[in-house]
N, CA, C and O atoms as a MOPAC input file, in Angstrom:
PM7 MOZYME 1SCF
protein

 N     94.38800 1  -121.53900 1   106.19900 1
 C     94.73400 1  -120.40300 1   105.43100 1
 C     96.23900 1  -120.25500 1   105.83500 1
 O     96.52400 1  -120.69400 1   106.94800 1
 N     97.33800 1  -119.64600 1   105.01700 1
 C     98.15900 1  -119.53200 1   105.28400 1
 C     99.13300 1  -118.11800 1   103.54200 1
 O     99.58000 1  -118.50500 1   102.46200 1
 N     99.08300 1  -117.03500 1   103.94500 1
 C     99.59600 1  -116.29400 1   102.93800 1
 C    100.96900 1  -115.62000 1   103.54500 1
 O    100.93900 1  -115.07200 1   104.64700 1
 N    102.00700 1  -115.68200 1   102.87200 1
 C    102.92100 1  -115.12500 1   102.50700 1
 C    104.04900 1  -115.45200 1   104.04000 1
 O    103.35700 1  -115.55100 1   105.05300 1
 N    105.55700 1  -115.61600 1   104.31100 1
 C    105.79500 1  -116.04500 1   105.31700 1
 C    106.24400 1  -114.53800 1   106.59800 1
 O    106.70700 1  -113.39900 1   106.52800 1
 N    105.63100 1  -115.69500 1   107.87800 1
 C    105.08100 1  -115.47400 1   109.28500 1
 C    107.42500 1  -114.59600 1   109.45400 1
 O    107.79500 1  -113.42200 1   109.46100 1
 N    108.13800 1  -115.71200 1   109.53000 1
 C    109.49100 1  -115.10100 1   110.05200 1
 C    110.29200 1  -114.16100 1   108.35400 1
 O    111.34400 1  -113.55700 1   108.14500 1
 N    109.35600 1  -114.43400 1   107.70000 1
 C    109.82000 1  -113.28000 1   107.09300 1
 C    109.66400 1  -112.03200 1   106.98400 1
 O    110.54900 1  -111.19300 1   106.82400 1
 N    108.23000 1  -111.82500 1   107.08800 1
 C    107.59500 1  -110.12700 1   107.63500 1
 C    108.10000 1  -110.04100 1   108.69400 1
 O    108.43700 1  -108.86100 1   108.58700 1
 N    108.47800 1  -110.35300 1   109.75700 1
 C    109.18500 1  -111.03500 1   111.23900 1
 C    110.38900 1  -109.51700 1   111.08400 1
 O    110.59200 1  -108.46300 1   111.68800 1
 N    110.82200 1  -110.10100 1   110.13400 1
 C    112.57400 1  -109.78900 1   109.58000 1
 C    112.19100 1  -108.21700 1   108.99000 1
 O    112.68700 1  -107.11900 1   109.24400 1
 N    111.33500 1  -108.53900 1   108.29500 1
 C    111.04800 1  -107.14000 1   107.21600 1
 C    110.80800 1  -106.18400 1   107.77200 1
 O    111.19300 1  -105.13000 1   107.26800 1
 N    109.94900 1  -106.15600 1   109.25200 1
 C    109.58500 1  -104.81900 1   110.59400 1
 C    110.16800 1  -104.15700 1   110.87800 1
 O    110.21000 1  -102.92700 1   110.84900 1
 N    111.13700 1  -105.45800 1   111.44900 1
 C    111.78600 1  -105.27300 1   112.74200 1
 C    112.96900 1  -103.57100 1   112.42300 1
 O    113.72000 1  -103.08800 1   113.27100 1
 N    112.78300 1  -103.11100 1   111.19100 1
 C    113.33400 1  -101.84500 1   111.37900 1
 C    112.37100 1  -100.31400 1   111.50100 1
 O    112.75600 1   -99.14900 1   111.60300 1
 N    111.16400 1  -100.82600 1   111.44800 1
 C    110.40200 1  -100.00400 1   111.75300 1
 C    109.75900 1   -99.94800 1   112.97900 1
 O    109.23200 1   -98.93300 1   113.43400 1
 N    109.80700 1  -101.24200 1   113.61900 1
 C    109.43400 1  -102.02500 1   115.31100 1
 C    109.71900 1  -100.51900 1   116.00500 1
 O    110.57100 1   -99.74500 1   115.56900 1
 N    108.89800 1  -100.25500 1   117.10500 1
 C    109.25600 1   -99.59000 1   118.44100 1
 C    109.09700 1  -100.41600 1   118.96300 1
 O    108.41500 1  -101.35200 1   118.54600 1
 N    109.80400 1  -100.37200 1   120.34300 1
 C    109.30500 1  -101.17300 1   121.46900 1
 C    108.75800 1  -100.14600 1   123.05400 1
 O    109.78000 1   -99.96700 1   123.71600 1
 N    108.34300 1   -99.92500 1   123.29200 1
 C    107.55800 1   -98.85600 1   124.16000 1
 C    107.56700 1   -99.80500 1   125.40100 1
 O    107.45500 1  -101.01000 1   125.17900 1
 N    107.70700 1   -99.31600 1   126.84300 1
 C    107.17000 1   -99.80900 1   127.89000 1
 C    105.86500 1   -98.75100 1   128.83100 1
 O    105.97100 1   -97.58200 1   129.20400 1
 N    104.67000 1   -99.73800 1   128.99300 1
 C    103.47000 1   -99.09500 1   128.88900 1
 C    103.71700 1   -99.19500 1   130.83700 1
 O    104.39200 1   -99.94400 1   131.54300 1
 N    103.24400 1   -98.60200 1   130.98900 1
 C    102.40400 1   -98.41300 1   132.99400 1
 C    101.05000 1   -98.82800 1   133.47800 1
 O    101.03700 1   -99.47500 1   134.52500 1
 N    100.04700 1   -98.59900 1   132.96600 1
 C     99.23200 1   -98.32900 1   133.93200 1
 C     98.59600 1   -98.12200 1   134.79700 1
 O     98.64800 1   -98.93500 1   135.72000 1
 N     97.76500 1   -97.03600 1   134.91200 1
 C     97.73500 1   -96.24000 1   136.69800 1
 C     96.50400 1   -97.68900 1   137.66300 1
 O     95.55400 1   -98.23500 1   137.10200 1
 N     96.80200 1   -97.87200 1   138.64600 1
 C     96.19900 1   -98.35200 1   138.97100 1
 C     94.39100 1   -98.35500 1   139.21700 1
 O     94.28200 1   -98.03500 1   140.40100 1
 N     93.81100 1   -98.44100 1   138.98500 1
 C     92.28200 1   -98.82500 1   138.95100 1
 C     90.93800 1   -99.11200 1   139.72100 1
 O     90.75400 1  -100.00200 1   140.55100 1
 N     89.87600 1   -98.00400 1   139.19200 1
 C     89.11300 1   -99.23000 1   140.43500 1
 C     87.65400 1   -99.29400 1   140.01700 1
 O     86.86500 1   -98.57100 1   140.62400 1
 N     87.31600 1   -99.89600 1   139.27500 1
 C     85.74200 1  -100.41300 1   138.93100 1
 C     84.46500 1   -99.19800 1   139.68500 1
 O     83.74000 1   -99.28500 1   140.67600 1
 N     84.57900 1   -98.60200 1   139.10800 1
 C     83.06600 1   -97.59000 1   139.12100 1
 C     82.15400 1   -98.36100 1   139.35600 1
 O     82.04100 1   -99.43000 1   138.75500 1
 N     80.82900 1   -97.70800 1   140.84900 1
 C     79.58600 1   -98.70000 1   140.97000 1
 C     78.37600 1   -98.08900 1   140.62100 1
 O     78.30900 1   -96.97000 1   141.13100 1
 N     77.37300 1   -98.38800 1   139.93900 1
 C     76.14800 1   -97.79400 1   139.25500 1
 C     75.50500 1   -97.01600 1   140.97200 1
 O     75.20300 1   -95.82300 1   140.94200 1
 N     75.38700 1   -97.64800 1   142.07000 1
 C     74.32500 1   -97.89900 1   142.58800 1
 C     75.81600 1   -96.99700 1   143.83600 1
 O     77.01400 1   -96.80300 1   143.63300 1
 N     74.84800 1   -96.65800 1   145.12100 1
 C     75.80400 1   -96.19700 1   146.06500 1
 C     76.53100 1   -97.20300 1   147.34400 1
 O     76.20400 1   -98.38900 1   147.32700 1
 N     77.60000 1   -96.68900 1   148.54500 1
 C     77.94900 1   -97.13400 1   148.49500 1
 C     75.85500 1   -97.03400 1   150.17600 1
 O     75.35500 1   -96.10100 1   150.80500 1
 N     75.61500 1   -98.10500 1   150.10000 1
 C     73.95300 1   -97.36500 1   151.24900 1
 C     73.47000 1   -98.87000 1   152.48000 1
 O     74.06400 1   -99.94800 1   152.52400 1
 N     72.74600 1   -98.62500 1   152.99300 1
 C     72.24600 1   -99.76100 1   153.87400 1
 C     71.12200 1   -99.44300 1   154.86100 1
 O     71.27700 1   -98.62000 1   155.76300 1
 N     70.37000 1   -99.89100 1   154.73000 1
 C     69.07500 1  -100.48800 1   156.11500 1
 C     68.75500 1  -101.02400 1   156.85500 1
 O     68.14700 1  -102.03000 1   156.49100 1
 N     68.87700 1  -100.83100 1   158.30200 1
 C     69.35700 1  -101.49300 1   159.09100 1
 C     68.12500 1  -101.57800 1   159.99900 1
 O     67.68000 1  -100.49400 1   160.37600 1
 N     67.54400 1  -102.61100 1   160.38100 1
 C     65.85200 1  -103.16500 1   160.82900 1
 C     66.37400 1  -103.59200 1   161.92600 1
 O     67.05100 1  -104.61900 1   161.87500 1
 N     66.13900 1  -102.73800 1   163.49100 1
 C     66.11800 1  -102.91000 1   164.74600 1
 C     65.05900 1  -104.27000 1   166.16400 1
 O     64.92900 1  -103.74700 1   167.27100 1
 N     64.69600 1  -105.14700 1   166.09600 1
 C     63.61300 1  -105.57300 1   165.91400 1
 C     63.47100 1  -105.61500 1   167.44500 1
 O     64.59800 1  -105.94900 1   167.81000 1
 N     62.77600 1  -105.47600 1   168.44800 1
 C     62.83900 1  -105.53600 1   169.82100 1
 C     63.43700 1  -105.79400 1   170.48100 1
 O     63.85200 1  -105.12700 1   171.42900 1
 N     63.78900 1  -107.34900 1   170.05100 1
 C     64.33100 1  -108.74600 1   171.01200 1
 C     65.69800 1  -108.16300 1   170.06100 1
 O     66.52400 1  -109.05200 1   169.85400 1
 N     65.96600 1  -107.11200 1   169.59600 1
 C     67.57400 1  -107.12600 1   168.91300 1
 C     67.67200 1  -107.31600 1   167.86300 1
 O     68.01400 1  -106.40000 1   167.11500 1
 N     67.32900 1  -108.97200 1   167.23900 1
 C     67.14900 1  -109.21000 1   165.97300 1
 C     67.28400 1  -108.50400 1   165.44700 1
 O     66.33700 1  -107.73100 1   165.29600 1
 N     68.61100 1  -108.22000 1   164.74000 1
 C     69.04600 1  -107.09200 1   163.60900 1
 C     68.21000 1  -107.80500 1   161.34000 1
 O     67.98500 1  -108.86400 1   160.75300 1
 N     68.16800 1  -107.08500 1   161.20700 1
 C     67.84300 1  -107.46400 1   159.92800 1
 C     69.15900 1  -106.61300 1   159.23800 1
 O     69.64000 1  -105.61700 1   159.77900 1
 N     69.67500 1  -107.20700 1   157.89000 1
 C     70.47500 1  -105.09800 1   157.54000 1
 C     70.52000 1  -105.76200 1   155.60500 1
 O     70.68500 1  -106.85600 1   155.06500 1
 N     70.28900 1  -104.47300 1   155.18800 1
 C     69.79600 1  -104.85000 1   153.48500 1
 C     70.68900 1  -103.57500 1   152.95700 1
 O     70.40000 1  -102.38700 1   152.81100 1
 N     72.14200 1  -104.47400 1   152.68400 1
 C     72.70300 1  -102.64400 1   151.97400 1
 C     72.81100 1  -103.34800 1   150.94600 1
 O     72.23600 1  -104.35800 1   150.54200 1
 N     73.92600 1  -102.45000 1   150.41700 1
 C     74.30600 1  -102.44600 1   148.52700 1
 C     75.25100 1  -104.16300 1   148.54300 1
 O     74.68400 1  -105.11700 1   148.00900 1
 N     76.43000 1  -104.33300 1   149.08300 1
 C     77.48100 1  -105.09200 1   149.45300 1
 C     77.05600 1  -106.60400 1   148.53400 1
 O     75.97000 1  -106.90100 1   148.03800 1
 N     78.02500 1  -107.18500 1   148.53900 1
 C     77.57500 1  -108.81500 1   147.97300 1
 C     78.33200 1  -109.22900 1   148.83600 1
 O     78.76900 1  -110.30800 1   148.43500 1
 N     78.77400 1  -108.96200 1   149.88300 1
 C     79.73600 1  -110.02200 1   150.63100 1
 C     78.75500 1  -110.44100 1   152.02000 1
 O     79.34400 1  -110.62300 1   153.08600 1
 N     77.37000 1  -110.57300 1   151.96800 1
 C     76.49700 1  -110.74100 1   153.19200 1
 C     76.72300 1  -111.53600 1   153.69900 1
 O     75.70100 1  -111.76700 1   154.34500 1
 N     77.85600 1  -112.69200 1   154.06800 1
 C     78.21200 1  -113.41900 1   155.01700 1
 C     79.67600 1  -112.14200 1   156.46500 1
 O     80.17400 1  -112.20300 1   157.58900 1
 N     79.63900 1  -111.35300 1   155.38000 1
 C     81.06000 1  -110.57600 1   156.24000 1
 C     80.49800 1  -109.25400 1   156.31000 1
 O     81.09700 1  -108.59900 1   157.16300 1
 N     79.65400 1  -108.66000 1   155.79200 1
 C     78.91600 1  -108.03700 1   156.90600 1
 C     77.86700 1  -108.53500 1   158.04100 1
 O     77.54100 1  -107.95200 1   159.07600 1
 N     77.45900 1  -109.73000 1   157.55800 1
 C     77.12300 1  -110.19900 1   159.18500 1
 C     78.68500 1  -110.80600 1   160.12000 1
 O     78.61200 1  -111.48700 1   161.14300 1
 N     79.03500 1  -110.68800 1   159.94700 1
 C     80.57600 1  -111.30700 1   160.45900 1
 C     80.81300 1  -110.00300 1   161.47500 1
 O     80.61700 1  -109.87000 1   162.68300 1
 N     81.43700 1  -108.89900 1   160.21400 1
 C     81.98800 1  -107.81600 1   161.40300 1
 C     80.70400 1  -106.91000 1   161.55000 1
 O     81.03100 1  -105.76500 1   161.86400 1
 N     79.71300 1  -107.03300 1   161.45400 1
 C     78.70200 1  -106.13300 1   162.49500 1
 C     78.65800 1  -107.16700 1   163.92100 1
 O     78.76100 1  -106.60400 1   165.01000 1
 N     78.52700 1  -108.45400 1   163.88600 1
 C     78.13800 1  -108.48900 1   165.53000 1
 C     79.30600 1  -108.62800 1   166.06700 1
 O     79.27600 1  -108.39500 1   167.27600 1
 N     80.49800 1  -108.96100 1   165.59300 1
 C     82.10100 1  -108.44900 1   165.92800 1
 C     82.49600 1  -107.48200 1   166.92400 1
 O     83.12000 1  -107.48500 1   167.98500 1
 N     81.34700 1  -105.88800 1   165.50500 1
 C     81.96200 1  -104.93400 1   166.03300 1
 C     81.01200 1  -104.30900 1   167.06000 1
 O     81.53600 1  -103.58100 1   167.90300 1
 N     80.06400 1  -104.44000 1   167.09200 1
 C     78.80500 1  -104.87000 1   168.48300 1
 C     78.29800 1  -105.86000 1   169.15600 1
 O     77.44000 1  -105.93800 1   170.03500 1
 N     79.03200 1  -106.68500 1   168.54800 1
 C     78.68900 1  -107.85600 1   169.98600 1
 C     77.29900 1  -108.00500 1   170.33500 1
 O     76.82900 1  -107.82300 1   171.45800 1
 N     76.38000 1  -108.51100 1   168.81000 1
 C     75.54400 1  -108.93100 1   168.94600 1
 C     75.94900 1  -110.52200 1   167.91100 1
 O     76.53000 1  -110.35700 1   166.83900 1
 N     75.45400 1  -112.44200 1   168.52400 1
 C     75.65300 1  -112.99300 1   168.09700 1
 C     75.01600 1  -113.35600 1   166.30400 1
 O     73.91600 1  -113.45900 1   165.76100 1
 N     76.10900 1  -113.42800 1   165.99800 1
 C     76.47900 1  -113.43600 1   164.18200 1
 C     74.73800 1  -114.11500 1   164.10300 1
 O     74.06900 1  -113.44600 1   163.31500 1
 N     73.84400 1  -115.41400 1   164.83500 1
 C     73.17100 1  -116.09700 1   164.95600 1
 C     71.44400 1  -114.81100 1   164.99400 1
 O     70.34500 1  -114.98200 1   164.46500 1
 N     71.92500 1  -113.74300 1   165.77900 1
 C     71.02400 1  -113.06700 1   165.50500 1
 C     70.39400 1  -111.86200 1   164.74300 1
 O     69.33800 1  -111.24900 1   164.89500 1
 N     71.90900 1  -111.69600 1   163.46400 1
 C     72.19700 1  -111.10700 1   162.24000 1
 C     71.78300 1  -111.50500 1   161.24100 1
 O     72.31200 1  -112.58800 1   160.98800 1
 N     70.59000 1  -110.98200 1   159.96800 1
 C     69.95600 1  -111.14200 1   158.73600 1
 C     71.13800 1  -110.25200 1   158.22800 1
 O     71.67700 1  -109.44300 1   158.98300 1
 N     71.53200 1  -110.42400 1   156.91400 1
 C     71.63000 1  -109.33500 1   156.30100 1
 C     71.73300 1  -110.53400 1   154.44400 1
 O     71.96900 1  -111.67200 1   154.04000 1
 N     71.24100 1  -108.75700 1   153.85400 1
 C     70.31000 1  -109.13800 1   152.97600 1
 C     70.76300 1  -107.95600 1   152.19300 1
 O     70.94900 1  -106.75700 1   152.40200 1
 N     70.91200 1  -109.21800 1   150.70800 1
 C     71.68400 1  -108.66700 1   149.96700 1
 C     71.06600 1  -107.90300 1   148.69400 1
 O     69.86000 1  -108.14700 1   148.72100 1
 N     71.44800 1  -106.86100 1   147.28800 1
 C     70.59300 1  -106.64900 1   146.74200 1
 C     70.41500 1  -107.78000 1   145.36400 1
 O     71.34400 1  -108.43600 1   144.89300 1
 N     69.20900 1  -107.79900 1   144.96000 1
 C     69.46100 1  -108.86600 1   144.34900 1
 C     69.96400 1  -108.84300 1   142.89300 1
 O     70.32400 1  -109.74200 1   142.13200 1
 N     69.85100 1  -107.33600 1   142.75300 1
 C     70.83200 1  -107.28300 1   140.96400 1
 C     71.38500 1  -105.95900 1   142.05100 1
 O     70.67900 1  -105.28100 1   142.79800 1
 N     72.94700 1  -105.87300 1   141.82800 1
 C     73.19400 1  -104.25000 1   141.92200 1
 C     74.59600 1  -104.06500 1   140.72700 1
 O     74.99200 1  -105.12700 1   140.24700 1
 N     75.35400 1  -102.69500 1   140.24300 1
 C     76.77900 1  -103.01100 1   140.05100 1
 C     77.33600 1  -103.75700 1   141.13900 1
 O     78.12700 1  -104.59500 1   140.70500 1
 N     77.24000 1  -103.77500 1   142.25900 1
 C     77.91100 1  -104.95500 1   142.69700 1
 C     78.04900 1  -106.83200 1   142.31100 1
 O     78.88900 1  -107.60100 1   142.78000 1
 N     77.16200 1  -107.09400 1   141.53300 1
 C     77.35600 1  -108.14200 1   141.46400 1
 C     79.00000 1  -108.20100 1   140.47800 1
 O     79.73400 1  -109.18800 1   140.51000 1
 N     79.21600 1  -107.31100 1   139.90700 1
 C     80.14600 1  -107.11100 1   138.32600 1
 C     81.91600 1  -107.52800 1   139.82900 1
 O     83.08100 1  -107.19500 1   139.61400 1
 N     81.43600 1  -108.22600 1   141.02900 1
 C     82.92600 1  -107.29100 1   141.71500 1
 C     82.98500 1  -106.16200 1   142.94400 1
 O     82.02500 1  -105.39000 1   142.94200 1
 N     83.76100 1  -106.00300 1   143.76200 1
 C     84.44000 1  -105.23500 1   144.47500 1
 C     83.81200 1  -104.73400 1   145.59900 1
 O     84.51200 1  -104.40200 1   146.55600 1
 N     82.23700 1  -104.58800 1   145.66100 1
 C     81.81600 1  -104.36400 1   147.09800 1
 C     81.14300 1  -105.68300 1   147.74100 1
 O     80.15000 1  -106.40800 1   147.66900 1
 N     82.77800 1  -105.43400 1   148.65000 1
 C     82.46400 1  -106.65000 1   149.77200 1
 C     82.77300 1  -106.33700 1   151.25200 1
 O     82.33300 1  -106.96700 1   152.21400 1
 N     83.86000 1  -104.93000 1   151.29900 1
 C     84.16200 1  -104.39900 1   152.35500 1
 C     82.94000 1  -103.38500 1   152.93700 1
 O     82.17100 1  -102.57700 1   152.41500 1
 N     83.17900 1  -103.85700 1   154.24900 1
 C     82.69500 1  -103.68200 1   155.28700 1
 C     82.51100 1  -102.14900 1   155.39000 1
 O     83.48400 1  -101.59000 1   155.89700 1
 N     81.32000 1  -101.20300 1   154.96800 1
 C     81.65500 1  -100.03200 1   156.01700 1
 C     80.49600 1   -99.31000 1   156.78600 1
 O     80.64800 1   -99.00500 1   157.96900 1
 N     79.19800 1   -99.00700 1   156.02700 1
 C     78.33400 1   -98.60200 1   157.12700 1
 C     77.67700 1   -99.58900 1   157.19700 1
 O     76.65100 1   -99.01000 1   156.84000 1
 N     77.30400 1  -100.73700 1   157.36600 1
 C     76.61000 1  -100.90000 1   158.31200 1
 C     76.91700 1  -101.55200 1   159.51900 1
 O     76.13300 1  -102.45400 1   159.81700 1
 N     78.00400 1  -101.30300 1   160.42300 1
 C     77.56400 1  -101.57700 1   161.62900 1
 C     77.55200 1  -100.28900 1   162.76700 1
 O     77.43200 1  -100.24500 1   163.99100 1
 N     77.83300 1   -98.77000 1   161.15800 1
 C     77.79300 1   -97.95900 1   161.70600 1
 C     76.20400 1   -97.70500 1   162.15100 1
 O     75.89800 1   -97.50500 1   163.32600 1
 N     75.06100 1   -97.74600 1   160.87000 1
 C     73.38300 1   -98.35800 1   161.06000 1
 C     73.29400 1   -99.04500 1   162.08900 1
 O     72.14600 1   -99.04900 1   162.53400 1
 N     74.01000 1   -99.62800 1   162.65900 1
 C     73.52000 1  -101.29800 1   163.33600 1
 C     73.33400 1  -100.14700 1   164.37800 1
 O     72.22800 1   -99.78000 1   164.77400 1
 N     74.76300 1   -99.50700 1   164.86500 1
 C     74.94800 1   -99.13600 1   166.44500 1
 C     73.90700 1   -97.19800 1   166.49800 1
 O     73.62900 1   -96.68200 1   167.58100 1
 N     73.62300 1   -96.66500 1   165.42400 1
 C     72.83500 1   -95.82300 1   165.83800 1
 C     71.17100 1   -96.28200 1   165.49100 1
 O     70.37200 1   -95.35600 1   165.34800 1
 N     70.68200 1   -97.67500 1   165.36400 1
 C     69.75700 1   -98.74100 1   165.54300 1
 C     69.07100 1   -98.54600 1   166.84200 1
 O     69.94500 1   -98.06100 1   167.55900 1
 N     67.81100 1   -98.67600 1   167.64700 1
 C     67.26900 1   -98.45800 1   168.91900 1
 C     67.67300 1  -100.01900 1   169.07400 1
 O     67.70000 1  -100.97400 1   168.29800 1
 N     68.00800 1   -99.80400 1   170.60200 1
 C     68.50300 1  -100.92700 1   170.80300 1
 C     67.52900 1  -101.19000 1   172.34800 1
 O     67.49500 1  -100.25000 1   173.14200 1
 N     66.81600 1  -102.42200 1   172.67100 1
 C     65.96300 1  -103.20900 1   173.48500 1
 C     67.23600 1  -102.59000 1   174.96400 1
 O     68.44900 1  -102.47300 1   174.79200 1
 N     66.75500 1  -102.39900 1   175.82900 1
 C     67.87100 1  -101.93700 1   176.74700 1
 C     68.07000 1  -103.32900 1   177.53700 1
 O     69.16600 1  -103.77800 1   177.87300 1
 N     66.63400 1  -104.02400 1   177.80900 1
 C     66.09600 1  -104.80700 1   178.83100 1
 C     66.59000 1  -106.03700 1   178.29500 1
 O     66.39200 1  -107.12500 1   178.83500 1
 N     67.33800 1  -105.84400 1   177.06000 1
 C     68.05200 1  -107.73300 1   175.84700 1
 C     69.28000 1  -107.45400 1   176.44800 1
 O     69.94700 1  -106.65100 1   175.79500 1
 N     69.56600 1  -107.67400 1   177.01500 1
 C     71.55600 1  -108.10000 1   176.72000 1
 C     71.82400 1  -108.50500 1   175.66800 1
 O     72.99100 1  -108.78900 1   175.39500 1

């Protein structure tokens, strides 16, 4: 479908147009659920972490790095569905702290 002359339309509108420079402020997405986690430490120091992060591999790696626990002894379980599915919740905040607060068996190195 064609109606009118596009070039003529732009030419006629030049006197009425305005040029603006828009600089939107940086924004960050808002999450429906808070940053939260639950850590379970078994008697053999095997650790399971449930957290609202979608970056379970980063959660496991950073918790292992900061706690000295081998990655093979840590299970990180993300939520099945959450607002984090839309991106952004990959930074590790709470998980290493919750792990450090968990009781460890002093007999297990």
